[in-house]
C-alpha positions in Angstrom: -31.8 4.2 30.3 -32.1 0.5 29.8 -33.4 -1.7 32.5 -31.6 -4.8 33.7 -33.5 -8.1 34.1 -34.4 -8.6 37.7 -32.0 -10.6 39.9 -28.9 -9.8 37.9 -26.0 -8.0 39.6 -25.5 -4.4 38.3 -21.7 -4.9 38.1 -21.7 -7.6 35.4 -21.1 -6.5 31.8 -23.1 -7.9 29.0 -21.0 -11.0 28.6 -21.0 -11.6 32.3 -24.8 -11.5 32.4 -24.9 -14.1 29.5 -22.4 -16.3 31.4 -24.5 -16.0 34.6 -27.6 -17.1 32.7 -25.7 -20.1 31.2 -24.5 -21.0 34.7 -28.1 -21.0 35.9 -29.3 -23.0 32.8 -26.4 -25.5 32.7 -24.5 -25.4 36.0 -22.3 -28.3 35.2 -20.9 -26.7 32.0 -17.8 -24.5 32.2 -18.7 -21.4 30.2 -15.6 -19.4 31.2 -14.2 -19.2 27.6 -17.1 -16.9 26.9 -15.4 -14.4 29.3 -12.6 -14.1 26.8 -14.0 -14.9 23.4 -17.3 -13.1 23.9 -15.6 -10.0 25.2 -13.0 -10.0 22.4 -15.8 -10.4 19.8 -17.8 -7.5 21.2 -14.7 -5.4 21.6 -13.6 -6.0 18.1 -17.0 -4.9 16.7 -16.9 -1.8 18.9 -13.3 -1.0 17.9 -14.2 -1.4 14.2 -17.0 1.2 14.6 -14.5 3.6 16.2 -11.9 3.1 13.4 -14.4 3.3 10.5 -15.7 6.6 11.8 -12.2 8.1 11.3 -11.8 6.5 7.8 -15.1 8.0 6.7 -13.9 11.5 7.5 -11.5 11.1 4.5 -14.0 9.4 2.2 -12.6 6.0 2.9 -14.1 2.7 3.9 -12.2 0.0 5.7 -11.2 -1.7 2.4 -9.9 1.4 0.7 -8.0 2.4 3.8 -6.4 -1.0 3.9 -5.3 -0.9 0.3 -3.9 2.7 0.5 -2.1 2.0 3.8 -0.6 -1.2 2.4 0.7 0.6 -0.7 2.0 3.6 1.3 4.0 1.6 3.9 5.6 -0.3 1.0 7.7 2.8 0.2 8.5 4.3 -3.1 7.3 3.6 -5.8 4.3 2.6 -3.7 3.2 -0.3 -5.8 2.3 -4.0 -5.4 0.8 -6.8 -7.4 -2.8 -7.7 -6.5 -1.5 -11.0 -5.1 0.9 -9.1 -2.7 -2.0 -6.9 -1.7 -4.1 -9.9 -0.9 -1.3 -11.4 1.2 -0.7 -8.1 3.1 -4.4 -7.3 3.6 -5.4 -10.8 4.4 -8.4 -10.8 2.1 -9.3 -12.8 -1.0 -8.1 -11.8 -4.5 -11.7 -11.0 -5.3 -12.0 -8.7 -2.4 -8.7 -7.0 -3.4 -10.1 -6.5 -6.9 -13.3 -4.8 -5.6 -11.3 -2.6 -3.2 -8.8 -1.6 -5.9 -11.7 -0.9 -8.3 -13.1 1.6 -5.8 -9.7 3.2 -5.3 -9.2 3.5 -9.1 -12.6 5.2 -9.4 -11.5 7.8 -6.8 -8.2 8.4 -8.5 -6.2 7.0 -5.5 -4.5 4.2 -7.3 -3.7 3.1 -10.9 -3.6 -0.4 -12.3 -1.2 -1.2 -15.1 0.5 -4.2 -16.8 3.6 -5.4 -15.0 6.9 -4.5 -16.5 8.1 -8.1 -15.7 5.1 -10.1 -16.7 2.7 -9.1 -19.5 0.0 -11.2 -17.8 0.5 -9.6 -14.4 -0.8 -6.4 -13.0 0.6 -3.8 -10.7 -1.4 -1.5 -8.5 0.3 1.9 -7.7 -0.6 4.7 -5.3 -1.2 8.1 -7.0 -0.3 11.4 -5.6 -3.9 11.9 -4.6 -4.0 8.5 -3.0 -0.8 9.3 -1.1 -2.2 12.6 0.1 -5.4 11.1 1.4 -3.7 8.1 3.1 -1.1 10.3 4.7 -3.8 12.5 6.3 -6.0 9.6 7.1 -3.2 7.6 8.7 -2.2 10.4 11.0 -5.8 10.7 12.2 -6.0 6.9 12.4 -3.0 6.7 14.7 -4.3 9.5 16.9 -7.6 7.5 17.2 -5.7 4.3 18.0 -3.7 6.2 20.7 -7.0 7.4 22.1 -8.5 4.0 22.2 -5.5 2.2 23.7 -5.1 5.1 26.1 -8.1 3.9 27.9 -5.8 1.2 29.3 -2.7 2.0 31.4 0.8 1.3 30.0 1.2 -2.0 31.8 -2.1 -3.4 30.7 -1.4 -2.3 27.1 1.9 -4.1 27.1 0.5 -7.3 28.7 -2.5 -7.3 26.3 -0.3 -6.9 23.3 2.0 -9.7 24.4 -0.9 -12.0 25.2 -2.6 -11.4 21.9 0.6 -12.0 20.0 1.2 -15.2 21.9 -2.4 -16.4 21.3 -2.2 -15.5 17.6 1.0 -17.5 17.2 -0.5 -20.5 19.0 -3.5 -20.4 16.7 -1.1 -20.4 13.7 -1.7 -16.8 12.6 
């Protein structure tokens, strides 16, 4: 059991305790954004831990899961250019290359010259890749249902709408 610093209320979470300290240290400064940003940051890290634990059950890391899931949801013939993969996975082309390389090594994807452009490449899901992502994605969705199930339906709906609105405002 961890002990709390003296004088801090037990009901405050970690971010609340940090904010209380800032309020003591700089009482004229509004630190209220930390209540949102700090909690989102901590929650994102914790959610990533929960998600990655399920991916690892299938021999996947975050990057491999992302590549395989992106190809799978594309539909038959389950292939995209590396540029399209970068757009859909929101990582750099260099990161896509590393992720695809790892998937090729496992036999989950193939990389070939494009039929339309001899300079272009196409990444395609293999049967083994489809099998692993189908199993992993079912487990992933069960895990996400478990995680959001910690909130009631109304809170989930409000939070989803708020996050969508905020993302649009930030130019997502």
